[in-house]
BALOBA-1460 file (C-alpha; in Angstrom, 3 decimals):
// residues 199
<rec num="1" residu="x" x="127.570" y="95.620" z="89.725"/>
<rec num="2" residu="x" x="126.744" y="91.939" z="89.318"/>
<rec num="3" residu="x" x="125.460" y="89.866" z="86.420"/>
<rec num="4" residu="x" x="123.847" y="86.437" z="86.282"/>
<rec num="5" residu="x" x="122.649" y="84.070" z="83.563"/>
<rec num="6" residu="x" x="119.295" y="82.340" z="84.088"/>
<rec num="7" residu="x" x="119.633" y="78.696" z="83.086"/>
<rec num="8" residu="x" x="115.860" y="78.416" z="82.526"/>
<rec num="9" residu="x" x="115.619" y="81.533" z="80.338"/>
<rec num="10" residu="x" x="114.837" y="79.731" z="77.087"/>
<rec num="11" residu="x" x="112.064" y="77.692" z="78.744"/>
<rec num="12" residu="x" x="110.219" y="80.832" z="79.873"/>
<rec num="13" residu="x" x="111.127" y="83.437" z="77.258"/>
<rec num="14" residu="x" x="108.046" y="83.197" z="75.040"/>
<rec num="15" residu="x" x="105.630" y="83.080" z="77.955"/>
<rec num="16" residu="x" x="107.212" y="86.209" z="79.461"/>
<rec num="17" residu="x" x="107.065" y="87.979" z="76.104"/>
<rec num="18" residu="x" x="103.371" y="87.117" z="75.772"/>
<rec num="19" residu="x" x="102.651" y="88.475" z="79.271"/>
<rec num="20" residu="x" x="104.375" y="91.776" z="78.480"/>
<rec num="21" residu="x" x="102.387" y="92.316" z="75.274"/>
<rec num="22" residu="x" x="99.195" y="91.325" z="77.081"/>
<rec num="23" residu="x" x="99.827" y="93.956" z="79.759"/>
<rec num="24" residu="x" x="100.380" y="96.578" z="77.069"/>
<rec num="25" residu="x" x="97.141" y="95.570" z="75.326"/>
<rec num="26" residu="x" x="95.273" y="95.873" z="78.642"/>
<rec num="27" residu="x" x="96.806" y="99.349" z="79.099"/>
<rec num="28" residu="x" x="98.452" y="98.493" z="82.423"/>
<rec num="29" residu="x" x="100.743" y="101.511" z="82.622"/>
<rec num="30" residu="x" x="102.826" y="103.075" z="85.384"/>
<rec num="31" residu="x" x="102.479" y="106.684" z="84.232"/>
<rec num="32" residu="x" x="105.741" y="107.427" z="86.083"/>
<rec num="33" residu="x" x="108.372" y="109.936" z="84.861"/>
<rec num="34" residu="x" x="107.004" y="110.080" z="81.326"/>
<rec num="35" residu="x" x="109.149" y="113.157" z="80.636"/>
<rec num="36" residu="x" x="112.352" y="111.076" z="80.519"/>
<rec num="37" residu="x" x="111.006" y="108.227" z="78.371"/>
<rec num="38" residu="x" x="110.199" y="108.023" z="74.703"/>
<rec num="39" residu="x" x="109.037" y="105.214" z="72.420"/>
<rec num="40" residu="x" x="108.657" y="102.581" z="75.106"/>
<rec num="41" residu="x" x="105.850" y="100.932" z="77.025"/>
<rec num="42" residu="x" x="106.172" y="100.631" z="80.815"/>
<rec num="43" residu="x" x="103.740" y="98.451" z="82.742"/>
<rec num="44" residu="x" x="102.377" y="99.085" z="86.196"/>
<rec num="45" residu="x" x="104.830" y="98.360" z="89.037"/>
<rec num="46" residu="x" x="103.317" y="95.017" z="90.077"/>
<rec num="47" residu="x" x="104.784" y="92.642" z="87.483"/>
<rec num="48" residu="x" x="106.050" y="90.040" z="89.968"/>
<rec num="49" residu="x" x="102.671" y="89.823" z="91.708"/>
<rec num="50" residu="x" x="101.016" y="88.324" z="88.622"/>
<rec num="51" residu="x" x="99.953" y="84.678" z="88.904"/>
<rec num="52" residu="x" x="102.015" y="83.151" z="86.135"/>
<rec num="53" residu="x" x="104.456" y="80.252" z="86.442"/>
<rec num="54" residu="x" x="107.151" y="81.923" z="84.340"/>
<rec num="55" residu="x" x="106.907" y="85.194" z="86.256"/>
<rec num="56" residu="x" x="107.147" y="83.425" z="89.601"/>
<rec num="57" residu="x" x="110.137" y="81.380" z="88.401"/>
<rec num="58" residu="x" x="111.846" y="84.588" z="87.265"/>
<rec num="59" residu="x" x="111.069" y="86.242" z="90.615"/>
<rec num="60" residu="x" x="112.734" y="83.391" z="92.487"/>
<rec num="61" residu="x" x="115.832" y="83.650" z="90.275"/>
<rec num="62" residu="x" x="115.980" y="87.439" z="90.760"/>
<rec num="63" residu="x" x="115.533" y="87.252" z="94.548"/>
<rec num="64" residu="x" x="118.310" y="84.669" z="94.847"/>
<rec num="65" residu="x" x="120.634" y="86.717" z="92.619"/>
<rec num="66" residu="x" x="120.005" y="89.961" z="94.509"/>
<rec num="67" residu="x" x="120.694" y="88.231" z="97.817"/>
<rec num="68" residu="x" x="123.982" y="86.870" z="96.451"/>
<rec num="69" residu="x" x="124.948" y="90.354" z="95.252"/>
<rec num="70" residu="x" x="124.128" y="92.146" z="98.494"/>
<rec num="71" residu="x" x="125.753" y="89.411" z="100.568"/>
<rec num="72" residu="x" x="128.962" y="89.667" z="98.550"/>
<rec num="73" residu="x" x="129.015" y="93.477" z="98.727"/>
<rec num="74" residu="x" x="128.456" y="93.376" z="102.513"/>
<rec num="75" residu="x" x="130.496" y="90.277" z="103.329"/>
<rec num="76" residu="x" x="132.651" y="92.170" z="105.848"/>
<rec num="77" residu="x" x="129.722" y="94.118" z="107.303"/>
<rec num="78" residu="x" x="126.938" y="91.640" z="108.023"/>
<rec num="79" residu="x" x="127.127" y="89.776" z="111.361"/>
<rec num="80" residu="x" x="127.589" y="86.023" z="111.168"/>
<rec num="81" residu="x" x="124.051" y="85.447" z="112.466"/>
<rec num="82" residu="x" x="122.394" y="87.935" z="110.091"/>
<rec num="83" residu="x" x="118.807" y="87.061" z="109.189"/>
<rec num="84" residu="x" x="118.071" y="88.994" z="106.044"/>
<rec num="85" residu="x" x="114.825" y="89.223" z="104.100"/>
<rec num="86" residu="x" x="114.182" y="90.769" z="100.684"/>
<rec num="87" residu="x" x="111.104" y="92.763" z="99.750"/>
<rec num="88" residu="x" x="110.819" y="93.111" z="95.966"/>
<rec num="89" residu="x" x="108.428" y="96.012" z="96.277"/>
<rec num="90" residu="x" x="108.357" y="97.239" z="92.658"/>
<rec num="91" residu="x" x="108.624" y="95.412" z="89.337"/>
<rec num="92" residu="x" x="107.648" y="96.272" z="85.779"/>
<rec num="93" residu="x" x="108.312" y="95.447" z="82.133"/>
<rec num="94" residu="x" x="109.523" y="97.640" z="79.286"/>
<rec num="95" residu="x" x="108.815" y="97.111" z="75.602"/>
<rec num="96" residu="x" x="111.107" y="99.387" z="73.590"/>
<rec num="97" residu="x" x="110.594" y="100.004" z="69.891"/>
<rec num="98" residu="x" x="112.710" y="101.864" z="67.331"/>
<rec num="99" residu="x" x="113.500" y="105.337" z="68.623"/>
<rec num="100" residu="x" x="112.751" y="104.399" z="72.213"/>
<rec num="101" residu="x" x="114.991" y="105.367" z="75.112"/>
<rec num="102" residu="x" x="115.012" y="106.014" z="78.853"/>
<rec num="103" residu="x" x="117.006" y="109.020" z="80.055"/>
<rec num="104" residu="x" x="119.242" y="109.179" z="83.150"/>
<rec num="105" residu="x" x="117.602" y="108.234" z="86.456"/>
<rec num="106" residu="x" x="117.992" y="106.416" z="89.749"/>
<rec num="107" residu="x" x="115.522" y="104.192" z="91.605"/>
<rec num="108" residu="x" x="114.519" y="105.923" z="94.860"/>
<rec num="109" residu="x" x="113.291" y="104.255" z="98.070"/>
<rec num="110" residu="x" x="115.230" y="101.086" z="97.238"/>
<rec num="111" residu="x" x="118.634" y="99.604" z="98.042"/>
<rec num="112" residu="x" x="119.207" y="97.185" z="95.138"/>
<rec num="113" residu="x" x="117.708" y="97.013" z="91.658"/>
<rec num="114" residu="x" x="117.849" y="94.688" z="88.693"/>
<rec num="115" residu="x" x="117.268" y="94.549" z="84.954"/>
<rec num="116" residu="x" x="116.458" y="91.193" z="83.365"/>
<rec num="117" residu="x" x="116.711" y="90.926" z="79.572"/>
<rec num="118" residu="x" x="113.870" y="88.817" z="78.189"/>
<rec num="119" residu="x" x="114.680" y="89.698" z="74.577"/>
<rec num="120" residu="x" x="117.432" y="92.092" z="73.546"/>
<rec num="121" residu="x" x="116.508" y="92.403" z="69.863"/>
<rec num="122" residu="x" x="119.267" y="94.231" z="67.998"/>
<rec num="123" residu="x" x="120.919" y="95.801" z="71.049"/>
<rec num="124" residu="x" x="124.624" y="96.366" z="70.449"/>
<rec num="125" residu="x" x="127.060" y="97.975" z="72.885"/>
<rec num="126" residu="x" x="129.527" y="98.787" z="70.076"/>
<rec num="127" residu="x" x="127.027" y="100.970" z="68.213"/>
<rec num="128" residu="x" x="125.428" y="102.208" z="71.475"/>
<rec num="129" residu="x" x="122.132" y="100.737" z="70.304"/>
<rec num="130" residu="x" x="119.701" y="100.072" z="73.145"/>
<rec num="131" residu="x" x="122.320" y="99.292" z="75.780"/>
<rec num="132" residu="x" x="122.044" y="100.217" z="79.439"/>
<rec num="133" residu="x" x="124.544" y="102.897" z="80.453"/>
<rec num="134" residu="x" x="125.728" y="103.269" z="84.037"/>
<rec num="135" residu="x" x="127.338" y="106.482" z="85.311"/>
<rec num="136" residu="x" x="130.234" y="106.856" z="87.727"/>
<rec num="137" residu="x" x="128.923" y="108.769" z="90.796"/>
<rec num="138" residu="x" x="132.454" y="109.892" z="91.744"/>
<rec num="139" residu="x" x="133.024" y="112.629" z="89.186"/>
<rec num="140" residu="x" x="135.558" y="115.312" z="90.175"/>
<rec num="141" residu="x" x="134.444" y="118.915" z="90.651"/>
<rec num="142" residu="x" x="137.563" y="119.996" z="88.817"/>
<rec num="143" residu="x" x="139.252" y="118.344" z="85.838"/>
<rec num="144" residu="x" x="142.799" y="118.406" z="84.515"/>
<rec num="145" residu="x" x="145.240" y="115.832" z="83.156"/>
<rec num="146" residu="x" x="145.657" y="114.275" z="86.600"/>
<rec num="147" residu="x" x="141.940" y="113.383" z="86.863"/>
<rec num="148" residu="x" x="141.764" y="111.717" z="83.458"/>
<rec num="149" residu="x" x="141.583" y="108.254" z="85.079"/>
<rec num="150" residu="x" x="138.207" y="109.320" z="86.481"/>
<rec num="151" residu="x" x="136.795" y="111.431" z="83.654"/>
<rec num="152" residu="x" x="137.650" y="108.787" z="81.052"/>
<rec num="153" residu="x" x="135.604" y="106.296" z="83.078"/>
<rec num="154" residu="x" x="132.571" y="108.492" z="83.684"/>
<rec num="155" residu="x" x="130.196" y="105.851" z="82.276"/>
<rec num="156" residu="x" x="130.128" y="102.388" z="80.784"/>
<rec num="157" residu="x" x="127.627" y="100.500" z="78.629"/>
<rec num="158" residu="x" x="126.535" y="96.916" z="79.224"/>
<rec num="159" residu="x" x="126.175" y="94.477" z="76.313"/>
<rec num="160" residu="x" x="122.825" y="92.806" z="77.061"/>
<rec num="161" residu="x" x="122.074" y="89.174" z="76.294"/>
<rec num="162" residu="x" x="118.822" y="87.243" z="76.407"/>
<rec num="163" residu="x" x="118.456" y="85.642" z="79.830"/>
<rec num="164" residu="x" x="120.936" y="87.941" z="81.567"/>
<rec num="165" residu="x" x="120.236" y="89.729" z="84.860"/>
<rec num="166" residu="x" x="122.131" y="92.870" z="85.912"/>
<rec num="167" residu="x" x="121.995" y="93.684" z="89.643"/>
<rec num="168" residu="x" x="123.161" y="97.089" z="90.883"/>
<rec num="169" residu="x" x="122.776" y="99.513" z="93.806"/>
<rec num="170" residu="x" x="119.611" y="101.556" z="93.257"/>
<rec num="171" residu="x" x="121.442" y="104.869" z="93.690"/>
<rec num="172" residu="x" x="123.613" y="104.391" z="90.593"/>
<rec num="173" residu="x" x="122.517" y="106.736" z="87.812"/>
<rec num="174" residu="x" x="121.729" y="104.835" z="84.607"/>
<rec num="175" residu="x" x="119.916" y="105.103" z="81.291"/>
<rec num="176" residu="x" x="118.867" y="103.096" z="78.249"/>
<rec num="177" residu="x" x="120.376" y="104.487" z="75.052"/>
<rec num="178" residu="x" x="118.127" y="104.966" z="71.997"/>
<rec num="179" residu="x" x="117.144" y="101.676" z="70.400"/>
<rec num="180" residu="x" x="116.730" y="100.831" z="66.726"/>
<rec num="181" residu="x" x="115.592" y="97.436" z="65.491"/>
<rec num="182" residu="x" x="112.920" y="95.379" z="63.792"/>
<rec num="183" residu="x" x="112.439" y="93.270" z="66.939"/>
<rec num="184" residu="x" x="111.206" y="94.893" z="70.152"/>
<rec num="185" residu="x" x="113.583" y="95.053" z="73.119"/>
<rec num="186" residu="x" x="111.831" y="93.601" z="76.200"/>
<rec num="187" residu="x" x="113.108" y="93.738" z="79.785"/>
<rec num="188" residu="x" x="111.824" y="93.361" z="83.326"/>
<rec num="189" residu="x" x="113.155" y="95.714" z="86.002"/>
<rec num="190" residu="x" x="112.625" y="95.660" z="89.749"/>
<rec num="191" residu="x" x="113.511" y="97.335" z="93.049"/>
<rec num="192" residu="x" x="114.276" y="95.758" z="96.407"/>
<rec num="193" residu="x" x="114.379" y="96.699" z="100.067"/>
<rec num="194" residu="x" x="116.239" y="94.513" z="102.561"/>
<rec num="195" residu="x" x="114.823" y="93.596" z="105.943"/>
<rec num="196" residu="x" x="117.162" y="92.971" z="108.893"/>
<rec num="197" residu="x" x="115.638" y="90.320" z="111.123"/>
<rec num="198" residu="x" x="118.755" y="89.826" z="113.243"/>
<rec num="199" residu="x" x="117.576" y="91.816" z="116.291"/>
């Protein structure tokens, strides 16, 4: 798990917010996995392809951050002459209103994923309001006092901040806890595939 702060976040925040509401108004919707979502709008999966200066600036920041994350995680595995490319093949925005949530899921057909917080609204990790929850994939099949170190760390919630990017392996199960607030929670999420051009 990696997190980054976008230095240009404040310069682009309002423009990104306007784009998200415009997509909702135009009814650009993914229609994916609606059975595990409630009270949120999800755009089509082509957010980063839109011709908008703020979106393209955010894409560049996200691509750079994902590369840094994957490079760090694989620092002892990649050959010195590795030529690595990143395909951000899916991207979308969420607008979450009071009562909205996204149940447990993973992001298939991808290696790394990210969540960028455009506007967090009243999200609060202490009250479990609208935070992203990540689940430990290494849960024991049997539990007693000796496995408490694992069972007590079965999940953790992230405290989101405006302008923050969370990068994580796509296979990690995660969710967005129910949100309550007078200001909409708005995020952009995306999935990546890495291309090995070494050979």
